[in-house]
C-alpha positions, 0 to 999 in steps of 0.5 A: 370936481369932487369935494371931500368933506367930513361934515356937510355945510349945513351943519356949522356945529361940526367944525367946532366938534372936530376942532374940539376933538383935535385939541383933546387929541393933541393936548399936552398931558396933564400929569407931571410924570409924563414930563419927568419921564420925558426929561429923563429920556432927553438927559440920558440921550444927551449924556450918551453923546460925547461932545468934542471936536475929535468925535467928528473926526472919527467919521472921516477916518476911512474916507480920508485914508481912501483919499490919501491912498488914491493921491499916493497912487496918482503921484506915483503914476505921475512920477513913473511917467515923468521918469519914463519920459526922461529916459525916452528923451535921453535914449533918443538923444544918444541914438540921434545924430549930433546937430553940431559937427564932431570937430567943433564939439571936441575942443583940441588940447592947447599947449601954452604956446601962443601960436597954437592959441592963434591957430585955434582962434582962426580955425587954421589947420597945420596942413594949410600953408597960410597957417604954417608961416613962422611967427616972431616969438618974443 
């Protein structure tokens, strides 16, 4: 394996020279003008930024409108499908044969007569001889 070194191991003063050079390179500037200019740049940038909760909402306007449009389209499609399913069921119910015979589904009109009510309760027709027996009226 190849060791990459800036200086040889024999020269121990090389580390101190490199460290001194790096310290000089990365050392903070000594002049006060640098710090005053840095402070002015930072404060100018801070004053440009508007601080408030509503500024955060500006970034979300377009995504929120897009999400609302997608939601409205999905709700409209679901409502259309539900309406279509209800129409299909109603149409099928109209065209299919009734499960109950028509004679039991249609209630005969009753007079205020007691005999007519009894015939209706017992399911008698007027043509049957057992149902046509005269009754005692009170």
